[in-house]
All heavy atoms as TSV, in Angstrom:
chain	resi	resn	atom	element	x	y	z
A	1	MET	N	N	66.012	-90.864	64.844
A	1	MET	CA	C	66.900	-89.817	65.287
A	1	MET	C	C	66.300	-89.206	66.610
A	1	MET	O	O	65.225	-88.789	66.645
A	1	MET	CB	C	67.192	-88.779	64.276
A	1	MET	CG	C	68.364	-87.893	64.427
A	1	MET	SD	S	68.680	-86.498	63.214
A	1	MET	CE	C	69.144	-87.370	61.787
A	2	SER	N	N	67.210	-88.965	67.471
A	2	SER	CA	C	66.763	-88.397	68.738
A	2	SER	C	C	66.410	-86.928	68.566
A	2	SER	O	O	66.894	-86.212	67.729
A	2	SER	CB	C	67.623	-88.711	69.975
A	2	SER	OG	O	68.768	-87.928	69.751
A	3	LYS	N	N	65.680	-86.330	69.603
A	3	LYS	CA	C	65.270	-84.931	69.487
A	3	LYS	C	C	66.482	-84.037	69.674
A	3	LYS	O	O	66.605	-82.962	69.032
A	3	LYS	CB	C	64.373	-84.655	70.582
A	3	LYS	CG	C	63.683	-83.219	70.416
A	3	LYS	CD	C	62.569	-83.026	71.490
A	3	LYS	CE	C	61.890	-81.763	71.413
A	3	LYS	NZ	N	60.913	-81.558	72.264
A	4	ASN	N	N	67.379	-84.534	70.544
A	4	ASN	CA	C	68.729	-83.671	70.583
A	4	ASN	C	C	69.523	-83.591	69.355
A	4	ASN	O	O	70.071	-82.613	69.042
A	4	ASN	CB	C	69.514	-84.158	71.783
A	4	ASN	CG	C	68.975	-83.882	73.195
A	4	ASN	OD1	O	68.144	-83.035	73.337
A	4	ASN	ND2	N	69.261	-84.767	74.192
A	5	LYS	N	N	69.595	-84.688	68.537
A	5	LYS	CA	C	70.374	-84.696	67.430
A	5	LYS	C	C	69.636	-83.807	66.384
A	5	LYS	O	O	70.293	-82.927	65.609
A	5	LYS	CB	C	70.556	-86.116	66.789
A	5	LYS	CG	C	71.545	-86.952	67.553
A	5	LYS	CD	C	71.671	-88.219	66.875
A	5	LYS	CE	C	72.776	-89.223	67.569
A	5	LYS	NZ	N	72.926	-90.472	66.845
A	6	LYS	N	N	68.279	-83.820	66.328
A	6	LYS	CA	C	67.682	-82.967	65.391
A	6	LYS	C	C	68.015	-81.359	65.738
A	6	LYS	O	O	68.180	-80.599	64.836
A	6	LYS	CB	C	66.109	-83.186	65.529
A	6	LYS	CG	C	65.801	-84.421	64.719
A	6	LYS	CD	C	64.384	-84.629	64.815
A	6	LYS	CE	C	63.940	-85.986	64.193
A	6	LYS	NZ	N	62.470	-86.206	64.177
A	7	ILE	N	N	67.919	-81.136	67.007
A	7	ILE	CA	C	68.188	-79.673	67.449
A	7	ILE	C	C	69.606	-79.301	67.070
A	7	ILE	O	O	69.680	-78.227	66.540
A	7	ILE	CB	C	67.845	-79.523	68.875
A	7	ILE	CG1	C	66.349	-79.667	69.072
A	7	ILE	CG2	C	68.161	-78.246	69.468
A	7	ILE	CD1	C	65.898	-79.788	70.535
A	8	ALA	N	N	70.470	-80.129	67.384
A	8	ALA	CA	C	71.926	-80.009	67.082
A	8	ALA	C	C	72.067	-79.829	65.562
A	8	ALA	O	O	72.863	-78.855	65.094
A	8	ALA	CB	C	72.739	-80.990	67.551
A	9	LEU	N	N	71.440	-80.578	64.729
A	9	LEU	CA	C	71.513	-80.320	63.256
A	9	LEU	C	C	70.947	-79.037	62.791
A	9	LEU	O	O	71.629	-78.364	61.950
A	9	LEU	CB	C	71.044	-81.603	62.558
A	9	LEU	CG	C	71.773	-82.856	62.662
A	9	LEU	CD1	C	70.910	-84.008	62.002
A	9	LEU	CD2	C	73.152	-82.600	61.893
A	10	ILE	N	N	69.834	-78.752	63.359
A	10	ILE	CA	C	69.179	-77.394	62.947
A	10	ILE	C	C	70.034	-76.177	63.393
A	10	ILE	O	O	70.343	-75.323	62.652
A	10	ILE	CB	C	67.805	-77.352	63.530
A	10	ILE	CG1	C	66.801	-78.438	62.796
A	10	ILE	CG2	C	67.213	-75.932	63.425
A	10	ILE	CD1	C	65.493	-78.560	63.551
A	11	PHE	N	N	70.571	-76.325	64.584
A	11	PHE	CA	C	71.382	-75.213	65.111
A	11	PHE	C	C	72.716	-75.120	64.285
A	11	PHE	O	O	73.194	-74.080	63.929
A	11	PHE	CB	C	71.652	-75.455	66.547
A	11	PHE	CG	C	72.528	-74.239	67.166
A	11	PHE	CD1	C	71.898	-73.093	67.340
A	11	PHE	CD2	C	73.887	-74.499	67.474
A	11	PHE	CE1	C	72.687	-72.173	68.015
A	11	PHE	CE2	C	74.720	-73.508	68.147
A	11	PHE	CZ	C	74.012	-72.217	68.242
A	12	GLY	N	N	73.304	-76.246	64.057
A	12	GLY	CA	C	74.526	-76.302	63.194
A	12	GLY	C	C	74.315	-75.817	61.817
A	12	GLY	O	O	75.213	-75.107	61.216
A	13	GLY	N	N	73.198	-76.088	61.213
A	13	GLY	CA	C	72.831	-75.656	59.865
A	13	GLY	C	C	72.637	-74.153	59.998
A	13	GLY	O	O	73.050	-73.404	58.989
A	14	PHE	N	N	72.033	-73.618	60.909
A	14	PHE	CA	C	71.815	-72.094	61.119
A	14	PHE	C	C	73.162	-71.441	61.270
A	14	PHE	O	O	73.426	-70.492	60.592
A	14	PHE	CB	C	71.007	-71.891	62.268
A	14	PHE	CG	C	70.682	-70.465	62.443
A	14	PHE	CD1	C	69.889	-69.743	61.640
A	14	PHE	CD2	C	71.345	-69.692	63.524
A	14	PHE	CE1	C	69.531	-68.356	61.868
A	14	PHE	CE2	C	71.089	-68.353	63.742
A	14	PHE	CZ	C	70.142	-67.674	62.872
A	15	VAL	N	N	74.070	-71.930	62.062
A	15	VAL	CA	C	75.324	-71.350	62.137
A	15	VAL	C	C	76.193	-71.384	60.840
A	15	VAL	O	O	76.847	-70.482	60.492
A	15	VAL	CB	C	76.143	-72.191	63.425
A	15	VAL	CG1	C	77.542	-71.635	63.441
A	15	VAL	CG2	C	75.360	-71.703	64.669
A	16	THR	N	N	76.080	-72.520	60.229
A	16	THR	CA	C	76.751	-72.637	58.921
A	16	THR	C	C	76.190	-71.603	57.919
A	16	THR	O	O	77.033	-71.026	57.132
A	16	THR	CB	C	76.542	-74.099	58.361
A	16	THR	OG1	O	77.085	-74.986	59.434
A	16	THR	CG2	C	77.267	-74.226	57.057
A	17	ALA	N	N	74.990	-71.556	57.933
A	17	ALA	CA	C	74.341	-70.533	56.937
A	17	ALA	C	C	74.714	-69.093	57.246
A	17	ALA	O	O	75.058	-68.364	56.324
A	17	ALA	CB	C	72.768	-70.526	57.007
A	18	ILE	N	N	74.812	-68.774	58.566
A	18	ILE	CA	C	75.295	-67.366	58.908
A	18	ILE	C	C	76.753	-67.260	58.485
A	18	ILE	O	O	77.094	-66.193	57.945
A	18	ILE	CB	C	75.087	-67.129	60.488
A	18	ILE	CG1	C	73.658	-67.159	60.894
A	18	ILE	CG2	C	75.739	-65.978	60.933
A	18	ILE	CD1	C	72.719	-66.142	60.237
A	19	ALA	N	N	77.645	-68.256	58.823
A	19	ALA	CA	C	78.939	-68.081	58.304
A	19	ALA	C	C	79.297	-68.005	56.985
A	19	ALA	O	O	80.047	-67.291	56.461
A	19	ALA	CB	C	79.759	-69.343	58.908
A	20	ALA	N	N	78.412	-68.771	56.185
A	20	ALA	CA	C	78.492	-68.664	54.623
A	20	ALA	C	C	77.946	-67.301	54.110
A	20	ALA	O	O	78.530	-66.781	53.148
A	20	ALA	CB	C	77.689	-69.860	54.037
A	21	ALA	N	N	77.039	-66.644	54.804
A	21	ALA	CA	C	76.662	-65.290	54.554
A	21	ALA	C	C	77.652	-64.326	54.841
A	21	ALA	O	O	77.867	-63.295	54.031
A	21	ALA	CB	C	75.299	-65.001	55.150
A	22	PHE	N	N	78.435	-64.475	55.942
A	22	PHE	CA	C	79.286	-63.363	56.372
A	22	PHE	C	C	80.590	-63.494	55.610
A	22	PHE	O	O	81.331	-62.490	55.562
A	22	PHE	CB	C	79.666	-63.536	57.778
A	22	PHE	CG	C	78.673	-62.684	58.600
A	22	PHE	CD1	C	77.508	-63.320	59.315
A	22	PHE	CD2	C	78.779	-61.357	58.608
A	22	PHE	CE1	C	76.780	-62.491	60.224
A	22	PHE	CE2	C	77.825	-60.474	59.447
A	22	PHE	CZ	C	76.877	-61.146	60.053
A	23	TYR	N	N	81.031	-64.617	54.999
A	23	TYR	CA	C	82.246	-64.807	54.356
A	23	TYR	C	C	82.535	-63.797	53.376
A	23	TYR	O	O	83.429	-63.050	53.309
A	23	TYR	CB	C	82.525	-66.250	53.854
A	23	TYR	CG	C	83.847	-66.426	53.156
A	23	TYR	CD1	C	84.916	-66.423	53.923
A	23	TYR	CD2	C	83.943	-66.466	51.784
A	23	TYR	CE1	C	86.192	-66.556	53.302
A	23	TYR	CE2	C	85.029	-66.531	51.112
A	23	TYR	CZ	C	86.360	-66.604	51.915
A	23	TYR	OH	O	87.471	-66.650	51.337
A	24	PRO	N	N	81.650	-63.691	52.281
A	24	PRO	CA	C	81.899	-62.736	51.228
A	24	PRO	C	C	81.594	-61.295	51.600
A	24	PRO	O	O	82.227	-60.370	50.981
A	24	PRO	CB	C	80.878	-63.182	50.180
A	24	PRO	CG	C	79.735	-63.857	50.917
A	24	PRO	CD	C	80.307	-64.446	52.005
A	25	ILE	N	N	80.885	-61.104	52.686
A	25	ILE	CA	C	80.666	-59.715	53.132
A	25	ILE	C	C	81.912	-59.203	53.983
A	25	ILE	O	O	82.265	-57.995	53.764
A	25	ILE	CB	C	79.369	-59.628	53.862
A	25	ILE	CG1	C	78.198	-59.933	53.075
A	25	ILE	CG2	C	79.244	-58.150	54.416
A	25	ILE	CD1	C	76.933	-60.126	53.827
A	26	PHE	N	N	82.426	-60.008	54.910
A	26	PHE	CA	C	83.402	-59.511	55.820
A	26	PHE	C	C	84.781	-60.143	55.583
A	26	PHE	O	O	85.655	-59.412	55.548
A	26	PHE	CB	C	82.780	-59.795	57.195
A	26	PHE	CG	C	83.666	-59.236	58.377
A	26	PHE	CD1	C	83.896	-57.920	58.527
A	26	PHE	CD2	C	84.506	-60.312	59.116
A	26	PHE	CE1	C	84.709	-57.466	59.560
A	26	PHE	CE2	C	85.371	-59.717	60.088
A	26	PHE	CZ	C	85.502	-58.324	60.319
A	27	PHE	N	N	84.797	-61.539	55.749
A	27	PHE	CA	C	86.098	-62.196	55.708
A	27	PHE	C	C	86.898	-62.104	54.419
A	27	PHE	O	O	87.988	-61.899	54.481
A	27	PHE	CB	C	85.952	-63.522	56.176
A	27	PHE	CG	C	85.427	-63.670	57.500
A	27	PHE	CD1	C	84.197	-64.138	57.925
A	27	PHE	CD2	C	86.256	-63.303	58.734
A	27	PHE	CE1	C	83.717	-64.099	59.287
A	27	PHE	CE2	C	85.780	-63.354	60.002
A	27	PHE	CZ	C	84.635	-63.901	60.131
A	28	TYR	N	N	86.186	-62.117	53.346
A	28	TYR	CA	C	86.986	-62.123	52.057
A	28	TYR	C	C	87.600	-60.875	51.811
A	28	TYR	O	O	88.804	-60.732	51.443
A	28	TYR	CB	C	86.074	-62.541	50.850
A	28	TYR	CG	C	86.789	-62.456	49.433
A	28	TYR	CD1	C	87.481	-63.684	49.163
A	28	TYR	CD2	C	86.866	-61.496	48.585
A	28	TYR	CE1	C	88.197	-63.683	48.008
A	28	TYR	CE2	C	87.404	-61.517	47.500
A	28	TYR	CZ	C	88.282	-62.562	47.206
A	28	TYR	OH	O	88.875	-62.688	45.976
A	29	PRO	N	N	87.007	-59.805	51.891
A	29	PRO	CA	C	87.587	-58.395	51.756
A	29	PRO	C	C	88.717	-58.129	52.814
A	29	PRO	O	O	89.693	-57.519	52.572
A	29	PRO	CB	C	86.510	-57.424	51.974
A	29	PRO	CG	C	85.203	-58.041	51.648
A	29	PRO	CD	C	85.547	-59.392	52.095
A	30	LEU	N	N	88.543	-58.655	54.056
A	30	LEU	CA	C	89.489	-58.567	55.199
A	30	LEU	C	C	90.788	-59.245	54.765
A	30	LEU	O	O	91.872	-58.755	55.085
A	30	LEU	CB	C	88.942	-59.168	56.393
A	30	LEU	CG	C	89.812	-58.852	57.773
A	30	LEU	CD1	C	89.767	-57.357	57.989
A	30	LEU	CD2	C	89.105	-59.507	58.850
A	31	THR	N	N	90.747	-60.363	54.112
A	31	THR	CA	C	91.880	-61.159	53.641
A	31	THR	C	C	92.460	-60.798	52.326
A	31	THR	O	O	93.558	-61.055	51.976
A	31	THR	CB	C	91.672	-62.670	53.749
A	31	THR	OG1	O	90.500	-62.916	52.809
A	31	THR	CG2	C	91.306	-63.100	55.078
A	32	HIS	N	N	91.812	-59.947	51.576
A	32	HIS	CA	C	92.319	-59.630	50.184
A	32	HIS	C	C	92.313	-58.024	50.106
A	32	HIS	O	O	91.769	-57.440	49.231
A	32	HIS	CB	C	91.387	-60.181	49.154
A	32	HIS	CG	C	91.342	-61.574	49.142
A	32	HIS	ND1	N	90.587	-62.346	49.880
A	32	HIS	CD2	C	92.129	-62.477	48.352
A	32	HIS	CE1	C	90.813	-63.626	49.718
A	32	HIS	NE2	N	91.682	-63.899	48.648
A	33	ASN	N	N	93.085	-57.386	51.000
A	33	ASN	CA	C	93.211	-55.908	50.965
A	33	ASN	C	C	93.692	-55.335	49.847
A	33	ASN	O	O	93.218	-54.397	49.251
A	33	ASN	CB	C	94.131	-55.565	52.271
A	33	ASN	CG	C	93.425	-55.602	53.608
A	33	ASN	OD1	O	92.254	-55.657	53.550
A	33	ASN	ND2	N	94.207	-55.410	54.614
A	34	ASP	N	N	94.733	-55.854	49.147
A	34	ASP	CA	C	95.463	-55.221	48.067
A	34	ASP	C	C	94.507	-55.350	46.813
A	34	ASP	O	O	94.381	-54.335	45.941
A	34	ASP	CB	C	96.633	-56.064	47.611
A	34	ASP	CG	C	97.763	-56.060	48.768
A	34	ASP	OD1	O	97.687	-54.838	49.327
A	34	ASP	OD2	O	98.541	-56.936	48.966
A	35	GLU	N	N	93.739	-56.356	46.634
A	35	GLU	CA	C	92.752	-56.345	45.545
A	35	GLU	C	C	91.830	-55.317	45.550
A	35	GLU	O	O	91.371	-54.640	44.626
A	35	GLU	CB	C	92.099	-57.780	45.508
A	35	GLU	CG	C	91.071	-57.964	44.453
A	35	GLU	CD	C	90.443	-59.347	44.524
A	35	GLU	OE1	O	90.979	-60.229	45.097
A	35	GLU	OE2	O	89.329	-59.483	44.034
A	36	TYR	N	N	91.232	-55.164	46.913
A	36	TYR	CA	C	90.204	-54.083	47.029
A	36	TYR	C	C	90.754	-52.603	46.868
A	36	TYR	O	O	90.084	-51.783	46.469
A	36	TYR	CB	C	89.602	-54.269	48.395
A	36	TYR	CG	C	88.354	-55.359	48.347
A	36	TYR	CD1	C	88.672	-56.658	48.385
A	36	TYR	CD2	C	87.025	-54.857	48.121
A	36	TYR	CE1	C	87.578	-57.549	48.315
A	36	TYR	CE2	C	86.084	-55.857	47.949
A	36	TYR	CZ	C	86.448	-57.097	48.030
A	36	TYR	OH	O	85.376	-58.085	47.855
A	37	ARG	N	N	92.039	-52.488	47.435
A	37	ARG	CA	C	92.681	-51.187	47.178
A	37	ARG	C	C	92.928	-50.897	45.633
A	37	ARG	O	O	92.596	-49.612	45.241
A	37	ARG	CB	C	94.014	-51.136	47.855
A	37	ARG	CG	C	93.975	-51.187	49.284
A	37	ARG	CD	C	95.392	-51.039	49.915
A	37	ARG	NE	N	95.314	-51.280	51.261
A	37	ARG	CZ	C	96.343	-51.402	52.027
A	37	ARG	NH1	N	97.569	-51.681	51.457
A	37	ARG	NH2	N	96.358	-51.686	53.358
A	38	LYS	N	N	93.196	-51.811	44.885
A	38	LYS	CA	C	93.398	-51.718	43.476
A	38	LYS	C	C	92.090	-51.295	42.838
A	38	LYS	O	O	91.946	-50.409	42.006
A	38	LYS	CB	C	93.935	-52.884	42.734
A	38	LYS	CG	C	95.381	-53.066	43.040
A	38	LYS	CD	C	95.842	-54.336	42.537
A	38	LYS	CE	C	97.308	-54.740	42.973
A	38	LYS	NZ	N	97.760	-56.128	42.339
A	39	VAL	N	N	90.999	-51.988	43.230
A	39	VAL	CA	C	89.670	-51.546	42.634
A	39	VAL	C	C	89.195	-50.269	43.042
A	39	VAL	O	O	88.684	-49.492	42.151
A	39	VAL	CB	C	88.645	-52.661	43.091
A	39	VAL	CG1	C	87.267	-52.294	42.675
A	39	VAL	CG2	C	89.015	-54.081	42.408
A	40	GLN	N	N	89.387	-49.861	44.237
A	40	GLN	CA	C	88.955	-48.501	44.702
A	40	GLN	C	C	89.811	-47.434	44.000
A	40	GLN	O	O	89.321	-46.336	43.781
A	40	GLN	CB	C	89.123	-48.359	46.123
A	40	GLN	CG	C	87.941	-49.215	47.040
A	40	GLN	CD	C	86.536	-48.718	46.434
A	40	GLN	OE1	O	86.323	-47.451	46.315
A	40	GLN	NE2	N	85.713	-49.718	46.279
A	41	ARG	N	N	91.110	-47.727	43.821
A	41	ARG	CA	C	92.015	-46.701	43.229
A	41	ARG	C	C	91.450	-46.501	41.784
A	41	ARG	O	O	91.385	-45.286	41.248
A	41	ARG	CB	C	93.450	-47.245	43.281
A	41	ARG	CG	C	94.376	-46.178	42.795
A	41	ARG	CD	C	95.828	-46.742	42.882
A	41	ARG	NE	N	96.210	-46.958	44.236
A	41	ARG	CZ	C	96.639	-48.203	44.572
A	41	ARG	NH1	N	96.869	-49.136	43.546
A	41	ARG	NH2	N	96.986	-48.512	45.853
A	42	MET	N	N	91.088	-47.659	41.058
A	42	MET	CA	C	90.665	-47.434	39.696
A	42	MET	C	C	89.290	-46.762	39.761
A	42	MET	O	O	89.105	-45.947	38.774
A	42	MET	CB	C	90.487	-48.944	39.074
A	42	MET	CG	C	90.062	-48.947	37.597
A	42	MET	SD	S	90.060	-50.415	36.865
A	42	MET	CE	C	88.948	-51.347	37.980
A	43	ASN	N	N	88.419	-47.086	40.580
A	43	ASN	CA	C	87.081	-46.434	40.652
A	43	ASN	C	C	87.147	-45.030	40.917
A	43	ASN	O	O	86.209	-44.196	40.567
A	43	ASN	CB	C	86.191	-47.084	41.628
A	43	ASN	CG	C	85.698	-48.552	41.306
A	43	ASN	OD1	O	85.916	-48.856	39.972
A	43	ASN	ND2	N	85.297	-49.267	42.112
A	44	ARG	N	N	88.080	-44.469	41.826
A	44	ARG	CA	C	88.185	-43.120	42.249
A	44	ARG	C	C	89.104	-42.281	41.263
A	44	ARG	O	O	89.327	-40.988	41.548
A	44	ARG	CB	C	88.774	-42.996	43.603
A	44	ARG	CG	C	87.757	-43.634	44.587
A	44	ARG	CD	C	88.364	-43.693	46.072
A	44	ARG	NE	N	87.333	-44.215	46.843
A	44	ARG	CZ	C	87.590	-44.813	48.054
A	44	ARG	NH1	N	88.868	-44.975	48.337
A	44	ARG	NH2	N	86.651	-45.326	48.690
A	45	THR	N	N	89.618	-42.769	40.116
A	45	THR	CA	C	90.490	-41.994	39.259
A	45	THR	C	C	89.499	-40.977	38.610
A	45	THR	O	O	88.328	-41.107	38.313
A	45	THR	CB	C	90.985	-42.770	38.090
A	45	THR	OG1	O	90.258	-43.509	37.518
A	45	THR	CG2	C	92.183	-43.723	38.801
A	46	GLY	N	N	90.036	-39.709	38.562
A	46	GLY	CA	C	89.433	-38.602	37.953
A	46	GLY	C	C	88.397	-37.857	38.865
A	46	GLY	O	O	87.617	-36.986	38.466
A	47	ILE	N	N	88.270	-38.143	40.098
A	47	ILE	CA	C	87.321	-37.652	41.075
A	47	ILE	C	C	88.223	-36.729	41.939
A	47	ILE	O	O	89.017	-37.166	42.719
A	47	ILE	CB	C	86.637	-38.670	41.951
A	47	ILE	CG1	C	85.644	-39.612	40.991
A	47	ILE	CG2	C	85.889	-38.013	43.028
A	47	ILE	CD1	C	85.065	-40.605	41.745
A	48	ASN	N	N	87.814	-35.350	41.900
A	48	ASN	CA	C	88.376	-34.366	42.736
A	48	ASN	C	C	87.604	-34.426	44.122
A	48	ASN	O	O	86.465	-34.028	44.142
A	48	ASN	CB	C	88.388	-33.044	42.088
A	48	ASN	CG	C	89.191	-32.053	43.018
A	48	ASN	OD1	O	89.766	-32.423	44.012
A	48	ASN	ND2	N	89.233	-30.908	42.499
A	49	GLN	N	N	88.366	-34.845	45.195
A	49	GLN	CA	C	87.530	-35.064	46.455
A	49	GLN	C	C	87.085	-33.709	47.001
A	49	GLN	O	O	85.914	-33.720	47.579
A	49	GLN	CB	C	88.560	-35.675	47.422
A	49	GLN	CG	C	87.922	-36.099	48.740
A	49	GLN	CD	C	88.841	-36.872	49.512
A	49	GLN	OE1	O	90.061	-37.000	49.339
A	49	GLN	NE2	N	88.263	-37.447	50.687
A	50	ALA	N	N	87.712	-32.802	46.746
A	50	ALA	CA	C	87.283	-31.458	47.205
A	50	ALA	C	C	86.017	-30.942	46.613
A	50	ALA	O	O	85.235	-30.133	47.248
A	50	ALA	CB	C	88.442	-30.351	47.135
A	51	ASP	N	N	85.789	-31.244	45.400
A	51	ASP	CA	C	84.526	-31.044	44.639
A	51	ASP	C	C	83.337	-31.596	45.269
A	51	ASP	O	O	82.241	-30.989	45.107
A	51	ASP	CB	C	84.696	-31.204	43.222
A	51	ASP	CG	C	85.655	-30.299	42.437
A	51	ASP	OD1	O	86.059	-29.304	43.095
A	51	ASP	OD2	O	86.181	-30.653	41.369
A	52	ILE	N	N	83.475	-32.860	45.690
A	52	ILE	CA	C	82.312	-33.550	46.086
A	52	ILE	C	C	82.104	-33.597	47.785
A	52	ILE	O	O	81.071	-34.079	48.188
A	52	ILE	CB	C	82.326	-35.071	45.561
A	52	ILE	CG1	C	83.575	-35.818	46.132
A	52	ILE	CG2	C	82.258	-34.991	44.101
A	52	ILE	CD1	C	83.513	-37.215	45.778
A	53	GLN	N	N	83.048	-33.046	48.406
A	53	GLN	CA	C	83.064	-33.031	49.865
A	53	GLN	C	C	82.142	-31.946	50.401
A	53	GLN	O	O	82.190	-30.760	49.954
A	53	GLN	CB	C	84.482	-32.804	50.476
A	53	GLN	CG	C	84.615	-33.051	51.868
A	53	GLN	CD	C	84.597	-34.384	52.377
A	53	GLN	OE1	O	84.826	-35.361	51.476
A	53	GLN	NE2	N	84.256	-34.589	53.448
A	54	PRO	N	N	81.108	-32.278	51.287
A	54	PRO	CA	C	80.232	-31.279	51.823
A	54	PRO	C	C	80.952	-30.355	52.606
A	54	PRO	O	O	81.995	-30.637	53.134
A	54	PRO	CB	C	79.335	-32.189	52.643
A	54	PRO	CG	C	79.377	-33.502	52.185
A	54	PRO	CD	C	80.784	-33.680	51.556
A	55	VAL	N	N	80.414	-29.088	52.652
A	55	VAL	CA	C	81.126	-28.012	53.370
A	55	VAL	C	C	81.110	-28.357	55.019
A	55	VAL	O	O	80.102	-28.620	55.469
A	55	VAL	CB	C	80.406	-26.636	52.994
A	55	VAL	CG1	C	81.079	-25.644	53.969
A	55	VAL	CG2	C	80.555	-26.319	51.536
A	56	GLY	N	N	82.156	-28.100	55.592
A	56	GLY	CA	C	82.227	-28.332	56.985
A	56	GLY	C	C	82.475	-29.723	57.408
A	56	GLY	O	O	82.554	-29.991	58.651
A	57	VAL	N	N	82.740	-30.631	56.526
A	57	VAL	CA	C	83.019	-32.037	56.877
A	57	VAL	C	C	84.524	-32.291	56.757
A	57	VAL	O	O	85.063	-31.941	55.751
A	57	VAL	CB	C	82.159	-33.054	56.092
A	57	VAL	CG1	C	82.431	-34.528	56.349
A	57	VAL	CG2	C	80.655	-32.798	56.237
A	58	LYS	N	N	85.007	-32.961	57.586
A	58	LYS	CA	C	86.527	-33.354	57.537
A	58	LYS	C	C	86.827	-34.089	56.224
A	58	LYS	O	O	86.126	-34.998	55.910
A	58	LYS	CB	C	87.065	-34.103	58.780
A	58	LYS	CG	C	88.425	-34.408	58.940
A	58	LYS	CD	C	88.799	-35.251	60.048
A	58	LYS	CE	C	90.198	-35.711	59.953
A	58	LYS	NZ	N	90.516	-36.579	60.985
A	59	MET	N	N	87.869	-33.893	55.617
A	59	MET	CA	C	88.329	-34.503	54.412
A	59	MET	C	C	88.670	-35.988	54.697
A	59	MET	O	O	89.256	-36.195	55.778
A	59	MET	CB	C	89.669	-33.816	53.798
A	59	MET	CG	C	90.046	-34.345	52.547
A	59	MET	SD	S	88.754	-33.871	51.170
A	59	MET	CE	C	89.517	-32.314	50.695
A	60	TRP	N	N	88.175	-36.850	54.013
A	60	TRP	CA	C	88.503	-38.340	54.065
A	60	TRP	C	C	89.861	-38.573	53.945
A	60	TRP	O	O	90.576	-38.082	53.161
A	60	TRP	CB	C	87.611	-39.138	53.061
A	60	TRP	CG	C	87.814	-40.474	53.140
A	60	TRP	CD1	C	87.016	-41.407	53.974
A	60	TRP	CD2	C	88.766	-41.381	52.486
A	60	TRP	NE1	N	87.566	-42.716	53.778
A	60	TRP	CE2	C	88.589	-42.738	52.885
A	60	TRP	CE3	C	89.906	-41.056	51.574
A	60	TRP	CZ2	C	89.339	-43.821	52.407
A	60	TRP	CZ3	C	90.526	-42.228	51.103
A	60	TRP	CH2	C	90.276	-43.458	51.588
A	61	SER	N	N	90.268	-39.471	54.694
A	61	SER	CA	C	91.783	-39.906	54.759
A	61	SER	C	C	91.751	-41.457	54.549
A	61	SER	O	O	90.963	-42.084	54.873
A	61	SER	CB	C	92.642	-39.436	55.981
A	61	SER	OG	O	91.961	-40.029	57.104
A	62	ASP	N	N	92.964	-41.890	54.141
A	62	ASP	CA	C	93.184	-43.349	53.898
A	62	ASP	C	C	93.302	-44.047	55.213
A	62	ASP	O	O	94.278	-43.876	56.038
A	62	ASP	CB	C	94.424	-43.457	52.982
A	62	ASP	CG	C	94.526	-44.902	52.577
A	62	ASP	OD1	O	93.696	-45.899	52.818
A	62	ASP	OD2	O	95.653	-45.276	51.983
A	63	PRO	N	N	92.384	-45.057	55.485
A	63	PRO	CA	C	92.577	-45.733	56.846
A	63	PRO	C	C	93.603	-46.639	56.907
A	63	PRO	O	O	94.070	-47.079	57.931
A	63	PRO	CB	C	91.145	-46.356	56.800
A	63	PRO	CG	C	90.801	-46.563	55.494
A	63	PRO	CD	C	91.295	-45.436	54.732
A	64	PHE	N	N	94.207	-47.030	55.667
A	64	PHE	CA	C	95.279	-47.851	55.738
A	64	PHE	C	C	96.796	-47.201	55.862
A	64	PHE	O	O	97.705	-47.927	56.007
A	64	PHE	CB	C	95.279	-48.879	54.392
A	64	PHE	CG	C	94.101	-49.534	54.205
A	64	PHE	CD1	C	93.209	-49.193	53.214
A	64	PHE	CD2	C	93.988	-50.766	54.953
A	64	PHE	CE1	C	92.096	-49.849	53.066
A	64	PHE	CE2	C	92.876	-51.412	54.779
A	64	PHE	CZ	C	91.857	-51.121	53.896
A	65	LYS	N	N	96.678	-45.988	55.747
A	65	LYS	CA	C	97.924	-45.189	55.852
A	65	LYS	C	C	98.434	-45.172	57.320
A	65	LYS	O	O	97.590	-44.836	58.181
A	65	LYS	CB	C	97.755	-43.802	55.224
A	65	LYS	CG	C	98.926	-42.977	55.303
A	65	LYS	CD	C	98.510	-41.672	54.546
A	65	LYS	CE	C	99.844	-40.758	54.469
A	65	LYS	NZ	N	99.458	-39.481	53.919
A	66	PRO	N	N	99.758	-45.253	57.629
A	66	PRO	CA	C	100.162	-45.289	58.940
A	66	PRO	C	C	100.004	-43.865	59.484
A	66	PRO	O	O	100.067	-42.913	58.823
A	66	PRO	CB	C	101.645	-45.589	58.914
A	66	PRO	CG	C	101.841	-46.179	57.486
A	66	PRO	CD	C	100.838	-45.753	56.676
A	67	ALA	N	N	99.602	-43.746	60.820
A	67	ALA	CA	C	99.335	-42.458	61.382
A	67	ALA	C	C	100.734	-41.648	61.590
A	67	ALA	O	O	101.658	-42.253	61.822
A	67	ALA	CB	C	98.765	-42.571	62.770
A	68	ASP	N	N	100.575	-40.394	61.287
A	68	ASP	CA	C	101.743	-39.557	61.341
A	68	ASP	C	C	102.010	-39.256	62.970
A	68	ASP	O	O	101.179	-38.916	63.620
A	68	ASP	CB	C	101.689	-38.217	60.624
A	68	ASP	CG	C	101.505	-38.394	59.141
A	68	ASP	OD1	O	102.127	-39.389	58.655
A	68	ASP	OD2	O	100.835	-37.517	58.501
A	69	LYS	N	N	103.379	-39.436	63.366
A	69	LYS	CA	C	103.554	-39.175	64.771
A	69	LYS	C	C	104.701	-38.220	64.892
A	69	LYS	O	O	105.503	-37.992	64.024
A	69	LYS	CB	C	103.992	-40.576	65.421
A	69	LYS	CG	C	102.799	-41.451	65.425
A	69	LYS	CD	C	103.228	-42.734	66.324
A	69	LYS	CE	C	102.019	-43.526	66.385
A	69	LYS	NZ	N	102.254	-44.794	67.128
């Protein structure tokens, strides 16, 4: 095998490994919004946001909610 093919295979393997690592971290949640919303809604039941919000910090808002115009 020539040196260029070895370098191409090593580089291709590296890119594949990076892509495989980023898929469950970034791309899966990006494509499955509804599933993650349901999980977060279930995890946040019973939590009063005002009780845990630090003083002087703006209240968290839903990033998926359309902006009021």
